N, C-alpha and C positions, 0 to 999 in steps of 0.2 A: 036764541040762548042756546047756551051751551049746556050738555047734557051733564049729568053731576057724572057717568061714566067716561065724558071724553077728557075731564081733568085730570088721571093719571099720566095721560097721554101728552097733554100738554106740559104736565110738570117735565115729565121724560125727556122733552124735547130743549130745554134748558143747556143743557152742555154741548148739542149740537150747533143751536143759535149763538151762544158766546164763541164757538168756533170757527162757525160759517156762516153765522148773521149776514156779514157785510155781503159774502160772494152771494148767496143766494140774494136777496136786495136790488144788487147788483145787474143780477139775470133776469130777475123779474120786473126792471124798469127796463130794459134792452126790450124784450119780449114784448114787452105793453106797449112801446113806442113803435117797433116793427109791425105787432097788428094794430094798430090804433092809433097812426103818424098825426090826427087830427088832436089829440091831447095834450101835444109838443105846446100847442095855444096856453095849456090850462097851467103846465108847469114854467116856473124858476128854469129855464135850462142851462144858468151860469150855475145853480146850486146842482146840476145833472153833473157839467164837466165838473165840477172841483170836487163830485162825490157827496156834499154836503147831504143832497135827499136820500142818497141809498143808506149813508151813514147814520141819520136820523128814521128813517124806517124801521133799517135793523136794530135800532136804541129801544123804538118801541115796543118792537115783534117782543125782542129779549124782557123788555121790562113786563111786558104782559103775562108769557109765560111764566117767568121768575116770580111774580106775582099774583098769578091767578087765584087765591087764595086770602086775597088782602085787596079787597077792593080802593080801600080810601089811599093805598100807595098809586093808584093805577089815575086816579081825577083827575090831578091838574095837568097829565098829558094828555089822558083824554081829552080833555078841555079845551088844550090848543089844537087837539088836530081836529074835533068837531069845528072851531074856531074857523083853523085854516080852509076847511070843507066846506063852509059855507062862504067865506069872503069869495069863492072864484064859483057858487053857484051849485054846487054838490048838495042835494038831499037825500033824504033816506031815500027816496021812492026811484033815483038814479042806479043804486045801487043794487048789484042782482046777486 
């Protein structure tokens, strides 16, 4: 759970995420797969190749930051993310 003190930092990240979110998510996935190549089995690598996964992550992180004080706006996006993760066997215990 986020502390109230972290909310201003998240809100302040919105302009950076708007401008650089896609670059950040591309780098994230590149480093993820370099460090854990076994994870390529869990991802649709076609979506990695065409940039759809990176765009999806960048959009979700931006939406979260931009709506940090509006949980109702985040519910549909979060539900879709949860369903996708559950479909490939990612459970809360898997997240560190």
